[in-house]
N, C-alpha and C positions, 0 to 999 in steps of 0.2 A: 509592543512591538512598535517603532518605526519604521518609514519607509528607507528603503536603501540608497546608500550616495556612497560618493569616493571624497575623501581627503584630499587635500590641495596639491600632496604628493602625487595622486593620480589611485592611491591604493582603496580598495573598498575598505567601510567601516563594518565592522560585525558588534559595535557596540555605540551608543550614542549617549550624550548626557553627561552632566558632570559625577565625579569620583563621587562613589556611593549611591549614585542615583539613576545609574547607567542601567538604558534597557538594551534588549537585543534588535539591529535591523531586522529584517523578514529573512534576508539568507544569512543572517547571523543566527537567528533562531533555529532556521530548518537545520542548517551545518552541526549546531550545537547537538539538537537531537539527533541527530545522525550518529555522531561520533560517541553519543553517549548512548543510545541503544547497541553499539557494537562492543563498545568496553562492558558496561555491565551486564552479563550475561547471565548473573545472579537472578536479576530482577525481569531479564529477558532472554530466557534461554534458547530461545528461537533462533537467536542472532548468533549463537557461537557458530564462527569458523566465518561470520563476514567480513569484508573486504571491504576499505575506503579504496577507492585509487583516484579519487580526485587528489590533483598533489597538495594544495593546501586550500584553506578559505578563499585566497584572491581566485582561484583558478575554479572551484565551486562558485561562487559570488560570479565571475564571467558567464559559468552556463548557465545558472540557475535564472539571470536575468533575461537571457535571449530565448528563455523557453516558451514553447506556447501555453498560455495558461497563466503566466507569471504577474502578478498582482490581482487573481481572483481566488485566493485563499485558498487554493487548491494542494493535497498533501503530495509530499515527495513520496515514489514507490521505485522500489529497486528490481520487483519479481516481474513485473507484467510483460514488460521487452525481453525479458531473459527465461521468460517459463520457471521462476523459481530459483535462479543463481542468489547467491549470496554476496553480491558484488555491487557497491555502489560506484559507479562511474558513469562517462559520460555517455554510454554507449546503452547502458542497460536501464538509466534512470528516465524517470519521465513525471510530470508534474498531470494530477487526477484530481477530479471531484472528491472530495470525503465520501459521499453514498458509495462511489464506485471502490473506493477503499473499503469502505466497511463490508461491502458485497463480499471484496476478495477477500478479507481477512477470515482465515479459519479460526474459529472457536477450538477451544481445550478440548482433548477427545476424553471422552466420559467412559469409563468403566473398562479401559482398552477396547472398545469399541473404533471404528474404521470415524473417520468427519462424518457430519451429518446423522449418526445412529447412536440410539442408547437402548439398554436392554429394559426391557419391561416383565418381568417374569421369565416365561420361556418364548416369548415374543420379543421383536426388535422393533423400536419403532424410528422410522425416518423423518426428521425434520429439514429445512433448509430456512437461513433466515432473506427474505424481500423486503428489501426497502427497513432496514434493520427492525424487522418484524419475525418473530419466529413462524414460520408455516410449517402446517401438519401436512406430510407426504403419503402416511399412509402406516399401517402394522404388518408386519411380514415374520414368516416363518423360521427364515433364516437370513442371517449376517447379509450375506451376498445380496440377496433379494433386496435388504434393507437399503445396502449401499450402492447397490445399482440404481434406485430407485433418486438416491440424493444424487449421485453423478449425472444422470439424466437430465435430472432439475436446474441443477447447477450450470451443466451445459445450454441448457434451454435461457437460462438467465443471463449467462454470459453473452450469447447470442441479442437478445433484448438490448443489453446494454451498448454493446457493441454500435445497434442501431440509431439509439438514442445516443449515442456519444457526437455521432455523425450529421444528428438532426438539430441538438440542442444547445450542444458543449462547443465548447475551445481547445480541442487538445491536439496534441503530436498525431500525426495520421495514421502513425505505426500502431497506436493504441488500440483501436477498434481491432484492424487487422491481427493484432497480436491475440485480443479476445477471442475472435472467430479460431484460430487456434490453439485455444488453450484444453486442455484436458485435465479429469479431475478423477 
């Protein structure tokens, strides 16, 4: 990737370099990945029904380069400000640290169990990913108990993240606020 820049005509560059050796700009990379996730739902089934409401790449680059966290290698997130809406837009998107994005990403459900739960014999084991490490929460007799433990832990970690963002990171002020209101 190369830094974002505008051509002489005032338009943002999506690619840079000679033909055959072109590389994406920072905004070009995010825009291309966003479009690919929404387009290829065979590889990304959770993106089924996603919409992109940025008018075009120029609109996206204008928005992206003005965001808090721009230039820090943050990830583009469409869910946090809209509590799970499948819409990429100026209102719904924010740039967030990769570690927060990893925390928010929900792994595939296992064996028909809800998020954070897997069956083990006649019991249910609840786990949560904390800083990319799977953490054991407990073994429970019922699916509901195991899932409740996961939801409580997830909400608690969301609050930890909200405080962490306000103290150590440069993010849109709406992000920690949204984390405090999230439910699982």
